[in-house]
FIDO-579116 format. One record per residue (C-alpha): residue in three letters; x, y, z. Coordinates in steps of 0.2 Angstrom, whole numbers, plus 5000, padded with zeros to 4 digits. Layout:
# FIDO-579116
alaXYZ
...
***
This chain:
# FIDO-579116
met497047634971
lys497247804979
phe498047944969
gly499547964981
lys500047784979
glu499747784960
phe500847944959
ala502247864969
ala502147704959
gln502347794942
met503747904948
val505347904939
gln506647874953
glu508047974945
trp506948124944
gln506148114961
glu506748284967
ala505748364952
tyr504048294957
thr502848394967
asn502848354986
tyr501048284985
asn500948235003
his501448405009
leu500248494998
lys498848365004
ala499248405022
ile499148595019
leu497448565010
lys496848465025
asp497348615036
val496348735025
leu494848625026
arg494948615045
ser495148805046
arg493548845036
pro492048895046
leu490648775046
arg489448885035
gly489048735024
ala488248625038
pro486448645032
ser486848595014
thr487748435021
val486148385030
ala485148425014
ala486348315004
ala485948165015
thr484148165010
ser483648094993
his483148264986
gly484748344992
ser485848214984
leu484948234968
lys485148424969
arg486948394973
arg487148284958
val486348404946
ser487448544953
leu489048434950
tyr488448394933
arg488148574929
ala489848624936
phe490748504925
ser489648504910
gly489948674904
leu488148724907
thr488648864919
gly488749004905
arg490549044910
tyr491149004892
arg489649074882
gly490449244880
ser489849314897
pro491249414905
arg491949344921
lys491449444937
ser492849504946
glu492049464963
asp492149274957
glu494049284955
val494949214969
ile496749204962
leu497849294950
val499349204942
ser500749314935
ala502449284928
val503749374938
gln505649404934
lys506849354947
ser508449444950
gly509449314940
gly508349344924
asp507349174927
glu505549184926
his504449104939
tyr502549104942
gln501749184957
thr499949164963
leu499049314972
phe497749244983
leu496349384984
asn495349314999
ala496849315011
ser495849425023
asp494449295025
glu494249185039
gly495549035036
gly496249135022
glu498049125029
tyr498048935027
glu497548955009
leu498849085006
val500148965013
phe499448825001
phe499548934986
arg501348984990
arg501848804992
leu500948764976
asp501948904967
asp503548834974
glu503148664968
phe502548724951
asn504148824948
lys505248684954
val504448574940
ile504548714927
asn506448734931
phe506748554930
tyr505948544913
lys506848694907
lys508548614913
lys508048444904
val507648544888
glu509348634888
glu510148464891
val509248384876
met509648534865
gly511448524870
glu511448334866
ala510548374849
asp511848494844
asp513248374848
leu512348234838
ser512148364823
lys514048394824
gln514448214824
met513248184810
asp514048324800
ala515748244803
leu515148074798
ile514448134782
ala516048234778
leu517048074781
arg515847964770
ile516048094756
arg517948084758
val517947894758
asp516747874743
asp517548014732
pro519248054738
val519648164723
val518548304718
gly518848404702
gly520648344701
ser521148394718
asn521248294734
ile519848344747
ala521148344761
asn522148474752
leu520648584748
ala520648634767
val522448684767
pro522548874764
gly523748924749
phe523648754741
ser522948764723
ser522048644713
val523448654700
ser524748594712
ala523548464718
ser523348394701
ala525248394698
val525348284714
his523848184711
pro523448164693
pro521648134689
ile521047954688
asn520247964671
ser521748044663
thr522347974646
asn524148034648
pro525447894651
***
């Protein structure tokens, strides 16, 4: 099954507006591929031969196996970097991410620039959605904590209505002393007739 169909099948319908627009990003990527110069034509021919396909497999293996030396403490070359991602503060105080595409002046770079801008928009949309959902859940958790505290207080009041000779309901009333409470409600274990 293709990724787009799998993505749509697993989508939560209530949250559909928060998902990335996969079809739009895919269309922009196709524009990027069409705009690129055909500088890779000889390697495509070489890949068709048995030796070329082996070379391609080995290079793919090296790219995904960690054998490139990129993570062995060697510093990254600045000429290899194509994008820079940074967090930017909006005027409203919200933080969003912005990608700076460094090869925008190359041939076909304007399409890649458009892609990274749309990708930033989609990424920020998802981030904002999750922040909103986290705030909602935290608010619900606070409400549940308050309800739980009220239930615990109610249970204590029902299980032990008199504490230290005074009624719990009267303890909350300012100016009401435990002496007057014991006069109104005598202790349960009292031996006086």
